[in-house]
N, C-alpha and C positions, 0 to 999 in steps of 0.2 A: 490488662496486665501492664505494669509500669516497666519500661525498659531503661537500662542505664545507657549513658552516652556511648560507651564502648559496644554494648549489645546492639544499639541502633546502627552504629557504624559498621559492625561486622555483618549484621543482617542485611543492611542496605547494599553493601559491597557484594554479598552473595547473590542477592536478587538481581542486581545489575549484571553480574557476570553470567547468570543463567539466561537472562533476557538476550544479552549479546550473542549467546550461543544458539539462539533460535527458539527458546521456550516462551510460552505465553505467561504473562504475569499471574493469571489466575492459577495456572499449574504450579508455578514456583511457590506461591503463597500456601499451597496445600502441603508442601514439604514440612517435615517435622521441625518445630521450633520457629517457624516463620510467623510473622504477625498477620492479623486479619487484613483484609483489603481496606477496611475503614482506617485502621492504624497506619497502613502504608500511605494512603492518600493524605492522612493528617501530617505525616512526615514531609510529604511533598509541599503541602500548604505552608508548613512552618519554615521551610528552607529553600530559598530560590536556587541554590547550587544543586540541590538534589533534583529539582525539576529539570535542570540542564543535563545532568547525568542521565536521568531517566529518558529524556527526549533523544539523547545521543544513543543510548542503548537500544531504543526502539528502531532507530535508523539502522544500526548495526544488525539488529534482528532481521529486518527486511532484506538486507544484503545477504545474510546467512540463508534465509529462505530461498532467495533467488538462486544462490549457489546450489542448494539442495535440489531445487527443481531440475537444474541442469544435470546434476549427478544422477538423479533418478531416471531421467529420460535417456541419458547416455549409457546406462547400465544394461549391457547386452547379456548378462549372465543367465537371465531367466527366459531368454528368447527361445523360440521353438527349434528343436532339432528336427530333421526331416522325419515326417510321420508322427509328430507329437503335437499336442495342443500348445498354443502360446503365440507370442507376437512374431510376425515375420518381418523381413527387412523393409518392406513397403510400409507396413504399419509403424515400424520404428522410425523411419525417415519422416513420415507425416507427424508423428508425435514430437520428434525433435524440432521440426520446423515450426509447428504450432506453439510449442513452449517458447522458442526463441522469439517468435513474432509477439507473443503476449508480453514477454519480459521487455523487449524493445519498446513496446507501446507504453509500458509503465515507466521505464527509465527515461524515455525521451518522447513524451506524448505529443509534443508539437510536431515532431518529425514523423513518428511512426504510429501515432494514435489513430483510432478509428474515425474520429471527426476531423477531417481536414478542411480548412477554410481556403478555398481556391478562388474566391470571388472578391474579397475585400482586403487582403493582406493584413487581416487582423483589425482593421478599422471598423467602426460601427456602420452598418449598412443603413442608408437613408431609406425610409419607407414613404409611400405616398400618403397624403392626408386621408383621414378616414371619412371626412365630410367635404362635400363640395357645395359652395353657396353660389346660387345663380340669382342675378338681379335683372329684372326685365324693366326697361324704361321705355316710355312712349316717346317717339321722335318729336322734336319741335315742329310746329306747323308753319313756320315762317317760310 
């Protein structure tokens, strides 16, 4: 399907706004009137500015998802009342801590990530040679 310049502009702006709100591209492209993924990626290939807008929208989507995670784990409305099934305060606290640790490890992996380099300060660690060469010489008989 051929798109007019205005239709491309309007569709692209809609797609970007939906991505920024947290939706996945594949989900947005299933909305009525949206282009195929092949067409969308062709738009990106044809326009460097669109690539920048899309990259920025993906970063904003990640931020929105992080915010959603915090909202979900902090929502106590479905926690258990006494004598009913559901999450208790200890489980809620563990969930909140785990979510925050995970988010911190993604936002600042050098400081909060799982792999901490405490031996080299980030420099390449020198390794021992893998082969050793020994030369045996006969002493002079003088």
